[in-house]
N, C-alpha and C positions, 0 to 999 in steps of 0.2 A: 454559479451557488450565490456567488454574492449575491446577485438581483435577484436570485430562489428567495434566499431568507436571508436576509439584511435588513426587512424590517419586521421582520418578528423574534432572530432572538442576538441581532445586530451581528449574524456572519460567523458569528463565534465557534472555530473546526477544530480550533487549537488553544491549548492547555498554552504552553507558554505565551502565545500572541494574549490571549486572555488575562495574563498574569501581571505584562507587563503594558499593559491598556489597564491598570489595579496599582500598578505603582506609581506610572500619570497620571491616578486619578483624576481616570479615563473611565472607569469605572467600578464596580459596586463593590467595597473587596466581600460584603457582608455574600455577593453570589459567585463568588469564585472557584468557592468548594462543589454547588449543586451544579456550575459549568464544566468544568472538569472533570467530576459526574461523567455528565453525560457527553460529553466530548468518550474520552474512551468507553465508554459505558457502548458508542456508534463508531469506535472503533473498532470495538468487538464482536456487535453483535457484523460488522464488515466482511470479514474475515468468518464469525460464519458459516454467515447466508455461501460463503463459495466452498467454504470446505464441506459445508450441504449440493449445495449444488452440481460439485467433480468432488467426487468420495476415492475415498483413495490418493487423493492429489499428499505434497509434501510439501511442495512453493504454498507459498504463502502469500512474497511481496518481504519478508524478513531484508530488509536491513543492517546491509555487515560494510564492513568497510574496505578498498580496496588499497590504503593508504598505513603507516600505524595510531596505536592510539592516540597522542599529544596532537599530529597530521589530519586526523580525521576530528580531532573535535574542538582545534580553528578554521576544520571545514567548517561544520555543523554549525558555529557562533558567527562564522565571518557574511555565510548562506542566509540563519533568521535574522541577524542585524540588517540585510538590504533588503528580507519578506519586512520585517515589523516596520525599514522605516520606511514601506512605501505603504503599507496600512497603518501608520499612527499619518502621516500628511495630507494622504488621500480622505482620510475618515471620520476628521476630530477638526481639522483645521479649516475655518470655512472659503478661504480661500482657494481652496479647491474643488474645482470642477467636481461632484459633487454625485453628477451622473455617468467620469467617466471610470471611476474608484473600482468594482468590478474585470475593466480591463489594466488598468495600471497593474492590479493585484491578478490577473493570471496573465500579463506580459513579464512580470517579475519571478513570482511558479514559475514561469515559465526556465525563462535564462538564468534561475540556479539553477533550478536539472537541471539541464542547456554544461552551462556552464559545472558542475561539482558530481552529479550524478555519479563521470567514473570510476573519483573518492571515494564519495561516502552512499552516495544514493543518495542521498541531500534529501536528506526526510524530512527538514524541521519543525516537525510536528510530533511530542511524543506522544499520541495517541496515538498518529501515525503509524509506527515505526514498534508501540508495546503488544498487542496484536498480531501484527505476526509473529513476532519473536514471540512470543506465548503460544503457538499455536504450531511452533514451526520446537520446537524446546534451543533456541538460539537462542540466548539470550548474553555471552560472552560483552559482546560488544553493546548490549541495550544500555549502560550506565552512562554513554557517548550521544544518544539519541534520546536519554531522558533526560540532559540536566545541559549539552552546549545549549539550546535552544531557549530553552530558558535562560544563559549568558547576554544570548543574544540581541533578543528580543528585549527584559530587560533594558540592558545597556543601547540599545539603540531611539528604543520611546524615552529617556534621559535622554542622551547627548536632540531626539526632537524638539521636546523640554522642549532643554539648553536656547537653541538660535531659530527656535519656533518665531520668536518679535511678531508679538500678535497685538500688539498693544500695549498686552493686561499686565505689559513687566517692564519698570521700566529699564535699563540695561545700560543704552548706554550706543549701547554700538551704531553702528553707520550705517543709515535706512533701514531703523529702528524705531516706531513710535515711541 
């Protein structure tokens, strides 16, 4: 989907990523609410489609942690940090190989799911978790999936901006312009 829609919308599918881009000044703040609303509506439409396709189904992919709330929050922050770190580096740094962005992002999503799925379901995306939680009526742990990705994504975006060393900032760090 990065390759299919990147040229249209910047491949924004995740409200936490959109917000982090805005905080790091790589996305217009005035467009954040519209993009986030579209992402949430997209998630709701996808689950509504599944509900129509499979009438009587009771499971719609809700993310529920298998660890305590504090560890689950930490897992989702960490997973989303790594996801956003890769996204912002390949999407905003001209030194990155832009044609490989989709591969890099897909690889980190796969790695995060492989590592974090047993603990939390590895959502890393509030829109991805909200719709199934609403359809399944399982909102008890949504606060983790509705907040931790924002913390992780914003932290990663700010961290990458701090270490970018692209010559636009005089940092004095070795190896920086």
